[in-house]
C-alpha positions, -999 to 999 in steps of 0.1 A, spaced: -805 -258 -827 -770 -265 -807 -754 -241 -834 -780 -215 -824 -774 -215 -787 -738 -214 -795 -739 -184 -812 -761 -168 -788 -737 -176 -761 -709 -162 -778 -729 -128 -784 -735 -126 -744 -695 -131 -734 -681 -97 -721 -657 -86 -745 -622 -76 -727 -617 -36 -720 -593 -19 -741 -561 -10 -721 -553 27 -716 -519 43 -722 -515 44 -683 -520 9 -679 -499 -2 -706 -469 20 -693 -473 4 -659 -472 -29 -675 -441 -21 -693 -424 -10 -660 -433 -38 -645 -417 -62 -676 -383 -40 -672 -383 -44 -633 -387 -81 -633 -358 -84 -659 -338 -61 -631 -344 -84 -603 -323 -111 -622 -290 -90 -615 -302 -74 -581 -286 -98 -557 -256 -109 -574 -246 -68 -575 -253 -66 -539 -229 -95 -532 -202 -76 -555 -205 -43 -534 -202 -63 -504 -172 -80 -514 -154 -47 -528 -161 -31 -492 -144 -63 -477 -111 -64 -500 -111 -25 -495 -109 -29 -456 -86 -56 -459 -63 -37 -482 -64 -9 -454 -56 -29 -425 -26 -46 -445 -11 -10 -452 -17 0 -420 2 -31 -407 30 -24 -433 34 11 -421 34 4 -382 58 -25 -390 81 -3 -408 79 26 -385 88 1 -358 116 -14 -376 131 20 -383 125 33 -349 137 6 -326 156 -19 -345 173 3 -370 177 34 -347 170 59 -376 162 96 -361 155 115 -392 128 142 -401 103 124 -410 99 98 -379 108 129 -359 74 145 -371 57 111 -368 70 105 -329 56 141 -323 21 132 -335 21 97 -322 39 95 -287 55 63 -289 79 55 -259 121 49 -263 122 39 -226 101 33 -193 113 49 -164 98 39 -130 68 29 -150 67 67 -168 70 63 -210 103 84 -220 91 97 -254 111 89 -288 102 126 -299 118 138 -270 148 118 -276 151 126 -312 149 162 -302 177 161 -278 198 141 -301 193 168 -331 199 194 -308 234 184 -303 246 168 -336 227 194 -359 258 217 -361 281 192 -357 268 176 -391 269 209 -410 307 217 -402 314 177 -409 328 182 -444 356 202 -426 361 190 -393 355 154 -391 360 121 -411 330 97 -416 344 74 -391 347 104 -362 312 113 -370 296 79 -368 314 76 -330 298 112 -322 266 99 -333 265 72 -313 278 95 -283 251 118 -286 228 88 -291 237 78 -257 237 112 -241 201 119 -257 184 87 -240 199 92 -208 188 129 -208 155 121 -221 150 93 -196 163 123 -168 136 146 -179 109 117 -179 119 112 -140 116 151 -133 80 152 -148 71 119 -130 83 137 -99 69 170 -108 36 152 -110 39 139 -77 50 171 -62 19 189 -78 46 212 -96 35 226 -127 51 244 -156 26 269 -172 28 284 -209 33 317 -194 67 304 -179 77 291 -208 72 322 -225 90 341 -200 119 318 -203 118 322 -241 120 359 -237 151 358 -214 168 336 -239 162 358 -265 177 388 -247 208 369 -232 235 392 -234 214 421 -236 214 417 -273 184 437 -290 174 406 -315 143 401 -331 124 368 -324 130 357 -363 165 364 -357 167 342 -326 148 313 -342 172 311 -372 198 308 -348 180 281 -330 173 262 -364 210 267 -379 225 255 -345 199 229 -330 179 220 -361 150 228 -338 118 253 -345 100 275 -321 77 247 -305 106 220 -303 126 247 -289 96 256 -260 96 220 -254 132 221 -245 127 249 -222 99 231 -207 119 200 -198 144 222 -185 123 243 -163 101 214 -148 137 196 -140 148 226 -123 121 230 -105 120 196 -91 156 193 -81 153 225 -60 122 212 -45 132 178 -35 171 188 -23 164 196 10 201 195 20 214 219 -8 186 243 2 201 237 41 235 242 26 229 276 11 210 290 43 245 279 61 264 293 33 242 327 38 247 329 75 286 324 73 289 349 48 270 371 69 292 366 96 325 367 80 320 396 60 317 381 27 349 358 30 341 333 2 374 316 6 371 306 42 336 295 37 348 274 8 375 260 32 355 253 58 327 235 37 353 216 17 336 194 -13 301 204 -3 305 237 -23 326 243 -56 345 278 -52 359 299 -83 373 330 -90 373 343 -126 411 354 -120 406 386 -140 377 404 -160 355 388 -180 327 401 -202 293 410 -181 274 393 -205 291 360 -200 272 329 -203 282 309 -170 247 302 -159 244 337 -146 271 344 -123 285 376 -146 249 390 -152 244 388 -109 279 401 -105 273 433 -127 244 443 -106 268 445 -76 294 470 -60 328 458 -52 329 437 -23 289 430 -20 278 399 -20 243 385 -40 219 364 -23 214 327 -32 199 320 -69 195 294 -90 217 289 -119 202 295 -155 212 256 -163 193 246 -134 225 227 -117 223 241 -83 225 272 -60 251 301 -68 265 330 -45 287 356 -62 310 380 -49 320 414 -73 357 418 -67 358 449 -94 342 456 -129 344 481 -157 317 493 -180 314 457 -194 332 435 -176 332 418 -140 356 400 -119 340 378 -93 341 350 -69 316 327 -68 302 294 -47 283 271 -60 259 244 -44 254 216 -65 219 197 -65 226 163 -60 192 145 -46 180 142 -81 208 125 -94 210 101 -62 175 92 -70 180 88 -111 210 66 -106 191 45 -79 167 37 -105 192 24 -131 207 3 -103 172 -9 -94 164 -21 -132 134 7 -132 149 20 -163 140 0 -193 151 11 -226 134 -2 -260 164 7 -282 201 -5 -283 227 23 -288 259 7 -301 296 14 -282 277 30 -254 294 27 -221 264 24 -199 251 -12 -195 220 -22 -213 189 -28 -201 171 -36 -232 136 -54 -239 118 -54 -271 96 -23 -274 56 -21 -272 46 -25 -307 7 -10 -301 
């Protein structure tokens, strides 16, 4: 009896349905995913570690590069082309002038402009010891000039003086035609490269520095302006007697005569050029010299088709130098490099490392 009941119950049990192909595929997929999960989190951890290591290595490399550059610039005093290019991109300071940063790129540029032609001639004119002394001398000069230009830039900002790109272009074109020589820009840039080691943008930077310093010197030097007005009045009253004016004003002015004919294209701050425009006995008005060192008056004595003989009165700018020298005495110029064998007293501190 029990056997019959058991048999009937087995017949009534629902048989499992046969799996479809889709269900088999899904089941297999789940098995594969389950096995893959065993490696998921360890792999994520590995990627995380790789990213951290990469960042750490990058920081170490950057630190090494920064430290190497800092040592090369501030401790070893290197001025090679690679460092020059780097400092043109990254404006690191070489000194502080009344809280204004003097740029390392300006210092190297000024140094290069002085040393390029000398180093190219060194094989025939200088021994190694003399060349080393010249390098130190011109580094000192370049650093002082960079500081001076930086102070001029600071004063120009305070006085609202700006030098436009048009001003620089005009000055570049004037230099291009110095001596009334019809030279191409390419030929002029080759001269600049050969003699100063500078490209066009660097030469334009030199022109900018010169223009801003000349502008601020004439702006702040009220004594020179007043003295120029006095000279103008005296010349008008005494019939352009330059020597009489010079005798009366003494060492406030500088009186010179060429002592004979010189080339009308003579590079002398623009005096010969101005004199060539005059007739014998005529006097020019006040003009600022091309090198920006003060006001000039010139009187033509005689001339030929290509030469001039003239007298000149020079009124130097002095106010800017007084202020700049005062900064030194007040310890407001802080240099971040040490230049060996320099004649001026050091005011050296460790440079900023940022």
